[in-house]
C-alpha positions as CSV (number, residue, x, y, z in Angstrom):
1,M,20.2,-19.3,3.6
2,Y,17.0,-21.7,3.1
3,A,16.0,-23.3,6.2
4,A,16.3,-27.0,5.6
5,Q,16.5,-28.7,8.5
6,D,13.3,-29.5,8.2
7,Q,12.5,-30.5,4.9
8,H,12.4,-34.5,5.6
9,L,9.4,-34.9,3.5
10,L,11.1,-34.4,0.1
11,L,12.7,-37.1,-1.7
12,A,15.9,-35.0,-2.1
13,T,16.6,-35.0,1.5
14,Q,14.4,-37.8,3.1
15,P,16.9,-40.7,4.4
16,P,15.9,-44.0,3.0
17,S,14.7,-46.7,5.2
18,R,16.3,-50.5,5.5
19,L,13.1,-51.5,3.8
20,E,13.9,-49.2,0.7
21,R,17.6,-50.0,0.4
22,R,16.4,-53.9,0.7
23,L,14.1,-53.0,-2.1
24,A,16.3,-51.1,-4.1
25,Y,19.5,-53.9,-3.6
26,C,17.0,-56.6,-4.3
27,V,16.4,-54.7,-7.9
28,M,19.8,-54.2,-8.5
29,A,20.3,-57.9,-7.9
30,C,17.2,-58.3,-10.3
31,L,18.9,-56.5,-12.8
32,L,22.2,-58.4,-13.0
33,A,20.4,-61.4,-13.0
34,V,18.8,-60.8,-16.2
35,F,21.9,-59.1,-17.2
36,G,24.1,-62.2,-16.3
37,I,21.1,-64.8,-18.4
38,T,21.1,-63.0,-21.3
39,A,24.5,-62.0,-21.8
40,S,25.1,-65.2,-23.3
41,Y,22.6,-65.1,-25.8
42,A,23.1,-61.5,-26.3
43,S,24.3,-61.8,-30.4
44,L,20.8,-64.1,-31.1
45,P,18.9,-62.6,-33.9
46,L,15.4,-61.7,-33.3
47,Q,12.5,-60.7,-35.6
48,H,12.5,-56.8,-36.8
49,I,9.8,-54.7,-35.0
50,N,9.6,-51.3,-36.1
51,G,7.4,-50.2,-34.0
52,F,9.3,-51.0,-30.6
53,V,11.3,-48.7,-31.6
54,I,8.6,-46.1,-31.3
55,V,6.8,-47.5,-28.2
56,Y,9.9,-47.3,-26.2
57,S,11.2,-44.0,-27.5
58,T,7.3,-42.2,-26.7
59,I,7.6,-43.8,-23.6
60,I,11.3,-42.7,-22.4
61,A,10.5,-39.3,-23.6
62,M,7.0,-38.9,-22.1
63,N,8.8,-40.2,-18.9
64,D,11.7,-38.2,-18.8
65,L,9.6,-35.0,-19.5
66,I,7.3,-36.1,-16.4
67,V,10.3,-36.4,-14.0
68,A,12.1,-33.2,-15.6
69,A,8.7,-31.3,-14.6
70,L,8.5,-32.8,-11.1
71,L,12.4,-32.4,-10.1
72,L,11.4,-28.6,-11.2
73,A,8.9,-28.3,-8.6
74,Q,10.8,-29.5,-6.0
75,F,13.4,-27.0,-7.0
76,W,10.7,-24.4,-7.0
77,V,10.2,-25.2,-3.8
78,V,13.6,-25.6,-2.0
79,R,16.0,-23.3,-4.4
80,W,18.3,-26.3,-4.6
81,T,20.3,-25.8,-7.7
82,W,21.9,-29.0,-8.2
83,L,17.7,-30.3,-8.7
84,L,17.7,-27.8,-11.7
85,V,20.6,-29.2,-13.1
86,L,19.3,-32.7,-12.6
87,A,16.0,-31.7,-14.2
88,S,17.9,-30.1,-16.9
89,G,19.4,-33.4,-17.5
90,Y,16.4,-35.5,-18.1
91,L,14.9,-32.8,-19.9
92,F,17.7,-33.2,-22.5
93,T,17.4,-36.7,-22.6
94,A,13.9,-36.6,-23.3
95,L,14.8,-33.9,-26.3
96,M,17.4,-36.2,-27.4
97,V,15.0,-39.3,-27.6
98,I,12.7,-38.0,-30.4
99,P,15.2,-37.2,-32.7
100,G,16.8,-40.3,-32.2
101,A,13.3,-42.2,-33.1
102,L,13.0,-39.8,-36.3
103,T,16.2,-40.6,-37.5
104,F,16.2,-44.3,-37.1
105,P,16.4,-46.3,-40.4
106,G,13.8,-48.2,-40.8
107,V,11.3,-46.7,-38.8
108,F,9.5,-44.0,-40.6
109,A,12.2,-44.4,-43.9
110,P,15.1,-46.5,-45.2
111,A,17.5,-44.1,-43.9
112,G,15.7,-42.3,-41.4
113,L,13.6,-38.6,-41.3
114,L,15.5,-35.0,-41.0
115,G,18.0,-36.2,-43.8
116,A,19.5,-38.6,-41.0
117,G,22.4,-40.5,-42.5
118,L,23.8,-43.9,-41.3
119,Q,25.3,-42.5,-38.3
120,T,23.1,-39.9,-37.1
121,A,20.3,-42.1,-34.9
122,P,23.5,-44.2,-32.9
123,W,25.3,-41.0,-32.1
124,I,22.3,-39.1,-31.0
125,G,21.9,-42.5,-28.6
126,A,25.4,-41.8,-27.7
127,S,24.6,-37.9,-26.7
128,W,21.4,-39.4,-24.7
129,Q,23.8,-41.5,-22.4
130,L,26.6,-39.0,-22.2
131,G,24.1,-36.5,-21.6
132,S,22.4,-38.3,-18.5
133,A,25.2,-39.6,-16.8
134,I,27.4,-35.9,-17.3
135,F,24.3,-33.9,-16.0
136,L,24.1,-36.4,-13.2
137,I,27.5,-36.0,-12.5
138,A,27.4,-32.1,-12.5
139,A,24.4,-32.1,-10.4
140,L,26.0,-34.2,-7.6
141,L,29.3,-32.0,-7.8
142,V,27.1,-29.0,-7.4
143,R,25.7,-30.5,-4.4
144,E,28.6,-31.7,-3.1
145,T,30.3,-27.9,-3.5
146,G,26.9,-26.1,-2.0
147,M,27.0,-23.9,-5.3
148,T,23.9,-21.8,-4.6
149,A,23.2,-18.9,-7.7
150,G,21.4,-16.2,-6.6
151,I,19.0,-16.0,-9.5
152,C,18.1,-19.4,-8.1
153,Q,17.1,-17.7,-4.8
154,R,15.4,-14.9,-6.1
155,S,14.0,-15.3,-9.9
156,P,13.2,-19.0,-9.6
157,G,10.8,-18.7,-12.8
158,L,13.6,-17.0,-14.6
159,A,16.2,-20.0,-13.5
160,I,13.8,-22.9,-14.6
161,A,13.3,-20.7,-18.2
162,L,17.2,-20.8,-18.4
163,G,17.9,-24.1,-17.8
164,I,15.1,-25.1,-20.3
165,A,16.6,-23.0,-22.6
166,L,20.3,-24.5,-22.2
167,A,18.6,-28.3,-22.6
168,T,16.6,-27.1,-25.5
169,A,19.7,-25.2,-27.3
170,T,22.0,-28.3,-26.3
171,A,20.0,-30.8,-28.0
172,S,18.9,-29.1,-31.0
173,G,22.6,-28.2,-31.7
174,L,23.8,-31.5,-31.2
175,T,20.9,-33.3,-33.3
176,W,22.1,-30.8,-36.0
177,V,25.7,-31.2,-36.6
178,Y,25.0,-35.1,-36.7
179,I,22.4,-34.4,-39.2
180,A,24.6,-32.3,-41.3
181,Y,28.5,-33.8,-40.8
182,D,27.0,-37.3,-40.7
183,E,29.8,-38.4,-43.2
184,I,32.5,-37.3,-40.9
185,L,31.3,-38.8,-37.8
186,T,32.9,-42.0,-36.1
187,P,31.2,-44.9,-37.6
188,I,29.4,-46.9,-35.0
189,F,27.6,-49.0,-37.6
190,V,28.3,-50.8,-40.7
191,N,24.7,-51.0,-42.1
192,S,21.9,-50.6,-40.3
193,V,21.9,-53.5,-38.4
194,L,25.4,-54.6,-37.6
195,L,27.9,-52.6,-35.3
196,H,31.4,-51.5,-35.8
197,R,33.8,-52.0,-34.1
198,N,34.5,-49.0,-33.1
199,I,31.4,-49.2,-30.7
200,V,33.6,-50.3,-27.7
201,L,35.6,-46.9,-28.1
202,V,32.3,-44.8,-27.6
203,V,30.4,-47.3,-25.1
204,S,33.8,-47.5,-23.1
205,P,33.7,-43.5,-22.0
206,M,29.6,-43.7,-20.9
207,I,30.4,-47.1,-19.3
208,A,33.2,-44.8,-17.0
209,L,31.0,-42.3,-16.3
210,E,28.4,-44.3,-15.2
211,A,30.5,-46.4,-13.5
212,I,31.7,-42.7,-11.8
213,A,28.1,-41.5,-11.2
214,F,27.5,-45.0,-9.7
215,L,29.9,-45.1,-7.1
216,V,29.5,-41.2,-6.2
217,L,26.0,-42.3,-5.3
218,W,27.0,-45.2,-3.0
219,R,29.5,-43.0,-1.3
220,R,27.8,-39.9,-1.1
221,G,23.9,-41.0,-1.3
222,R,22.2,-39.6,1.7
223,S,18.1,-39.6,0.3
224,V,15.5,-42.0,-1.2
225,L,16.6,-40.0,-4.8
226,D,20.0,-41.0,-4.3
227,L,19.2,-44.6,-3.9
228,W,17.1,-45.0,-6.8
229,L,19.4,-42.8,-8.8
230,M,22.1,-45.4,-8.2
231,V,19.8,-48.6,-9.3
232,T,19.2,-46.2,-12.4
233,C,22.7,-46.0,-12.6
234,S,23.5,-50.0,-12.7
235,A,20.1,-50.3,-14.9
236,W,22.0,-48.1,-17.6
237,L,25.6,-49.3,-17.1
238,F,24.1,-53.4,-17.9
239,E,22.3,-51.8,-21.0
240,L,25.8,-50.3,-22.3
241,L,27.3,-53.1,-21.6
242,L,25.2,-55.3,-23.4
243,G,24.5,-53.2,-26.2
244,G,28.0,-52.1,-26.8
245,F,29.9,-55.6,-26.1
246,F,27.5,-58.5,-25.9
247,A,25.1,-57.4,-28.9
248,H,26.8,-57.0,-32.2
249,A,23.8,-56.0,-33.8
250,R,20.1,-54.5,-33.7
251,Y,17.3,-56.2,-33.1
252,S,19.0,-59.4,-31.0
253,L,18.2,-60.5,-27.5
254,G,20.7,-58.3,-26.3
255,W,19.8,-54.8,-28.0
256,Y,15.9,-55.4,-27.0
257,T,16.9,-56.2,-23.5
258,A,19.0,-53.0,-23.4
259,R,16.2,-51.3,-24.4
260,V,14.2,-53.0,-21.8
261,F,16.7,-51.7,-19.1
262,Q,16.2,-48.6,-20.6
263,L,13.0,-48.2,-20.0
264,A,13.0,-49.7,-16.6
265,A,16.0,-46.8,-15.5
266,T,13.0,-44.6,-16.3
267,F,10.3,-45.5,-14.9
268,M,12.2,-46.6,-11.5
269,V,12.4,-42.5,-11.0
270,L,9.1,-42.1,-12.4
271,M,7.2,-44.4,-9.9
272,L,9.6,-43.5,-7.2
273,F,8.3,-39.7,-7.6
274,L,4.6,-40.1,-8.4
275,S,4.5,-42.1,-4.8
276,E,5.9,-39.3,-2.9
277,N,3.6,-37.1,-4.4
278,T,0.7,-39.5,-3.4
279,A,2.2,-39.7,0.2
280,L,2.9,-35.8,0.1
281,Y,-0.3,-34.6,-0.9
282,A,-2.0,-37.5,1.4
283,N,0.0,-35.9,4.2
284,L,-0.7,-32.7,3.2
285,A,-4.7,-33.4,2.9
286,R,-4.6,-34.4,6.7
287,A,-1.9,-31.9,7.8
288,A,-5.0,-29.3,6.3
289,L,-7.8,-31.1,7.5
290,Q,-6.2,-30.6,11.4
291,R,-4.8,-27.6,10.9
292,R,-8.7,-26.2,10.1
293,G,-10.0,-28.0,13.1
294,A,-7.3,-26.7,15.3
295,R,-8.1,-23.2,13.5
296,H,-11.8,-23.7,14.1
297,A,-11.7,-24.7,17.8
298,R,-9.3,-21.9,18.5
299,Q,-11.9,-19.3,16.9
300,I,-14.7,-21.1,18.8
301,A,-12.7,-20.7,21.6
302,M,-12.1,-16.7,20.7
303,D,-15.8,-16.3,20.3
304,A,-16.9,-17.8,23.7
305,M,-14.4,-15.7,25.2
306,A,-15.2,-12.4,23.3
307,A,-18.7,-13.1,24.1
308,S,-18.1,-14.0,27.8
309,I,-16.6,-10.7,28.1
310,G,-19.1,-9.1,26.7
311,H,-21.5,-10.6,29.1
312,E,-19.8,-10.0,31.9
313,I,-19.6,-6.2,30.9
314,R,-22.5,-5.7,29.7
315,Q,-24.3,-5.2,32.4
316,P,-22.0,-2.7,34.8
317,L,-21.4,-0.8,31.3
318,T,-25.4,-0.3,31.2
319,A,-25.6,0.9,35.0
320,L,-22.7,3.5,33.9
321,I,-24.8,4.8,31.1
322,I,-27.7,4.9,33.1
323,N,-26.3,6.6,36.3
324,G,-24.4,8.8,33.9
325,N,-27.9,10.2,32.5
326,A,-29.1,10.3,35.9
327,G,-26.1,12.2,37.2
328,L,-26.3,14.5,33.8
329,R,-30.8,15.5,34.8
330,F,-29.5,16.0,38.4
331,V,-26.5,18.7,37.8
332,T,-28.8,20.1,35.1
333,N,-31.7,21.0,37.6
334,P,-32.2,24.3,38.8
335,E,-31.6,23.1,41.8
336,P,-29.1,20.1,41.9
337,N,-29.2,17.5,44.6
338,L,-26.1,16.8,45.3
339,K,-26.3,13.9,47.5
340,E,-28.4,12.1,44.9
341,V,-25.3,13.0,42.6
342,H,-22.5,12.1,45.2
343,A,-24.6,9.1,45.0
344,I,-24.7,8.3,41.7
345,L,-20.9,9.0,41.0
346,L,-20.3,6.2,43.9
347,D,-22.2,4.1,41.8
348,I,-20.4,4.9,38.8
349,V,-17.0,4.5,40.8
350,A,-18.0,0.5,41.3
351,D,-19.6,-0.5,38.2
352,G,-15.9,1.1,36.7
353,Q,-14.3,-0.8,39.3
354,R,-16.3,-4.3,38.7
355,I,-15.2,-3.9,34.7
356,E,-11.6,-3.5,35.9
357,K,-12.1,-6.7,37.7
358,I,-13.5,-8.6,35.0
359,I,-10.7,-7.5,32.4
360,G,-8.0,-8.6,35.1
361,G,-9.9,-11.9,35.5
362,V,-9.0,-12.3,31.9
363,R,-5.7,-10.9,31.6
364,I,-4.8,-12.8,34.7
365,M,-4.3,-16.0,32.6
366,F,-1.1,-14.5,31.4
367,R,0.1,-13.1,34.5
368,E,3.7,-14.5,35.8
369,S,3.4,-17.7,37.4
370,T,6.7,-19.0,38.4
371,H,5.6,-22.6,38.7
372,D,4.4,-22.7,35.4
373,R,7.4,-21.3,33.8
374,Q,10.5,-22.8,33.0
375,P,13.7,-22.3,31.7
376,L,13.3,-22.1,27.6
377,N,15.3,-21.8,24.1
378,L,13.4,-19.7,21.5
379,N,14.8,-20.9,18.7
380,T,13.4,-24.4,19.8
381,V,10.5,-23.0,20.0
382,I,10.9,-21.3,16.7
383,R,12.1,-24.6,14.8
384,E,8.9,-26.1,16.1
385,V,6.7,-23.6,14.8
386,L,8.0,-23.9,11.7
387,S,7.7,-27.3,11.3
388,T,4.2,-27.2,11.8
389,V,3.4,-25.0,9.3
390,E,6.2,-26.3,7.0
391,L,3.3,-27.9,4.6
392,E,1.3,-24.7,4.5
393,L,4.8,-23.0,3.8
394,R,5.5,-25.2,0.9
395,L,1.6,-24.6,-0.1
396,H,1.8,-21.3,0.0
397,Q,5.4,-21.0,-1.8
398,V,6.6,-19.5,0.8
399,I,10.6,-18.9,0.8
400,V,12.0,-19.4,4.8
401,N,15.1,-17.6,5.8
402,T,16.1,-18.5,9.4
403,D,19.2,-16.5,11.4
404,L,18.8,-17.9,14.7
405,D,21.6,-17.2,17.0
406,N,22.9,-20.5,18.2
407,H,24.1,-19.1,21.6
408,L,20.6,-17.1,22.3
409,P,20.3,-17.5,26.3
410,S,17.2,-18.8,27.9
411,I,14.2,-17.0,28.9
412,L,11.7,-18.4,32.0
413,G,8.9,-19.1,30.2
414,D,5.7,-20.7,29.2
415,S,6.0,-23.1,26.5
416,G,2.8,-23.3,25.5
417,Q,2.3,-19.8,25.5
418,M,5.4,-18.8,23.5
419,H,4.6,-21.1,20.7
420,Q,0.9,-19.6,20.7
421,V,2.8,-16.2,19.7
422,F,4.5,-17.3,17.3
423,L,2.7,-19.5,15.8
424,N,0.4,-16.8,15.0
425,L,3.0,-14.4,14.1
426,I,4.1,-16.7,11.7
427,T,0.5,-17.5,10.2
428,N,-0.1,-14.0,10.1
429,A,2.4,-13.3,8.0
430,M,1.9,-16.2,5.5
431,E,-1.4,-15.3,4.9
432,A,-0.4,-11.6,4.4
433,M,1.8,-12.6,1.8
434,T,-1.0,-14.7,0.1
435,D,-2.2,-11.6,-1.0
436,A,0.7,-10.2,-2.6
437,A,0.7,-10.9,-5.9
438,G,4.1,-10.4,-8.2
439,R,6.6,-10.7,-6.0
440,P,8.5,-13.7,-4.2
441,S,6.7,-14.7,-0.3
442,V,9.7,-14.6,2.0
443,L,9.3,-15.3,5.3
444,T,12.8,-14.0,7.6
445,V,12.7,-15.0,11.7
446,T,15.7,-14.0,13.2
447,S,16.9,-14.1,16.8
448,K,19.5,-12.2,18.7
449,I,20.5,-10.6,21.5
450,V,20.2,-7.1,21.8
451,A,23.4,-5.2,22.5
452,G,23.9,-3.6,25.5
453,S,21.2,-5.0,27.6
454,S,20.1,-8.8,29.2
455,E,17.2,-8.8,26.3
456,L,16.5,-11.2,23.5
457,A,15.1,-9.9,20.3
458,I,12.5,-12.2,17.8
459,T,11.6,-10.8,14.4
460,V,9.3,-12.1,12.3
461,E,9.7,-10.3,8.4
462,D,7.1,-10.7,5.5
463,T,7.0,-9.5,2.2
464,G,3.3,-9.0,2.3
465,I,0.7,-6.3,1.6
466,G,2.3,-4.2,4.7
467,I,-0.2,-2.6,7.2
468,T,-1.3,1.3,7.0
469,A,-0.4,4.1,9.3
470,S,-4.0,4.2,10.5
471,H,-4.3,0.4,11.1
472,G,-1.0,0.4,12.5
473,S,-1.8,2.3,15.7
474,R,-4.9,0.3,16.2
475,I,-3.4,-3.5,15.0
476,F,-3.1,-4.6,19.2
477,E,-7.1,-3.2,19.9
478,P,-9.2,-6.5,20.9
479,F,-11.2,-7.3,18.2
480,F,-10.0,-5.2,15.4
481,S,-8.8,-7.0,12.5
482,T,-7.8,-6.4,8.6
483,K,-9.6,-10.0,8.1
484,T,-12.7,-10.4,6.9
485,A,-12.4,-13.7,8.9
486,G,-10.4,-12.4,11.8
487,T,-11.5,-12.6,15.6
488,G,-9.5,-9.6,16.3
489,I,-8.2,-11.1,19.5
490,G,-4.9,-13.4,18.1
491,L,-2.4,-10.1,18.0
492,T,-4.1,-8.6,21.5
493,V,-3.3,-12.1,23.1
494,C,0.4,-12.4,22.1
495,R,0.7,-8.7,23.3
496,V,-0.7,-9.8,26.5
497,I,1.5,-13.0,26.9
498,T,4.4,-11.2,26.0
499,E,4.0,-8.3,28.7
500,A,3.3,-11.0,31.0
501,H,6.6,-12.2,30.3
502,G,7.9,-8.7,31.0
503,G,8.6,-8.2,27.2
504,R,7.2,-6.1,24.4
505,L,5.8,-6.6,21.1
506,E,6.2,-4.3,18.2
507,V,5.1,-3.8,14.6
508,R,7.1,-1.6,12.2
509,A,6.8,-1.8,8.0
510,N,9.4,-3.6,6.4
511,E,11.4,-2.2,3.3
512,P,10.5,-1.9,0.4
513,Y,6.9,-4.0,1.5
514,G,5.6,-6.2,4.6
515,T,5.6,-6.0,8.1
516,I,8.0,-6.7,11.1
517,F,6.8,-7.7,14.2
518,R,9.5,-7.7,17.2
519,V,8.9,-9.3,20.2
520,T,11.2,-8.6,22.8
521,L,12.1,-10.6,25.9
522,P,14.2,-10.9,29.0
523,A,16.5,-13.4,29.5
524,G,16.0,-15.4,32.5
525,E,18.5,-17.6,34.6
526,E,18.3,-21.4,34.4
527,E,17.6,-23.4,37.6
């Protein structure tokens, strides 16, 4: 199951603010006002502007294609099937607009191109309206029922290809039917301008579907995207009422206004996505700079610590080497000077003890200290770490699976140190999957109680390049790293922190590929 608890940066999940709600209601009020003013004069004939059809059809087709692409991009990130359905709906409407403009009478040819008849263009337009409502309602039903196809989780590219193929085939098939069987279609127009009385029978189901979609979004809407889709539905409703009940002919005031409502409905969602993408990339750039600065600071600190340790150890280590060489010379003499050898051995022991104290001074930073440790819920730590690296996970297209035991007992630990352990493990997993091309990047984090013991086990699994057997035996060694820019300190510090908390940090290969890090810690008693 995809971890969605921290996905509030997406339009599909971000709850609308009070200001956004007021703005949406204000837009709907403006649309209602325009509808009310225009309705009384909807049948007023205006000049025939054939170029208007080309312009608004091109704008709608391009806008719907862009919205479909943006929805597919969000589906690629979160793998929610209802977003794929909604994107397919926008793609379908974009594809239907193209033959609608080509077959429109009087624009490119007196009767329209492609061998169209009198009823071809209006029925294509009717399918455009019906399709938009049907796809929107289907997407909402899929979301409410929680349906998620396995193909969407494992192969989003294939799911997108199938969605595109289905929308294209449906649009192409309907266009062919309307062209081939124009003579038996229910008439919508008497001639190229005047509407037939059957328009009421055709428009009424569309209005009913749009009203259902509007009411569902009104009652069940919980995101910014839902809010503006509701505004879009209101624009579609006003357009259908004007074009079907008040305007009795093409090129009337009501007909032109209905087309403007179509443009407004398309522009609203597009502008919403463009504004979200602008904000998202700004946040992403800011977070990336912050993460880069923090990582650089940590690397400087690690380098400084390594240099400090090297400086402290170099003197006693040099003394060890000199004393060892001197001892060898005294021992290999024809008449060994045992007193000198004894003195040299004492110096070697003293130097060794000095090195041990230096290393102990480094490790004492992580040694158990009850006054700094408190009862700690590791599930909370894991969620905080995932939230910290959320943007980078999304940028690297990593699927996050979490299986956290809700009944996990607390441990007695230091929050900052535990945060550093899991941040390091998750970041390493993400970087390992960056180099593993050709397969999905899946990060799995689990927490559970070890059966038959009072220990907790947290595993961090990835589908990255994995580790070789030779590297596996050295991966926790200080200053050993498989990354060109790595310091080789991170995993060593993770193990030191884990052991200082009375636990263990282990690594093994994942099947069929990747790596599994397992942190085992003793459960603590809450004070």
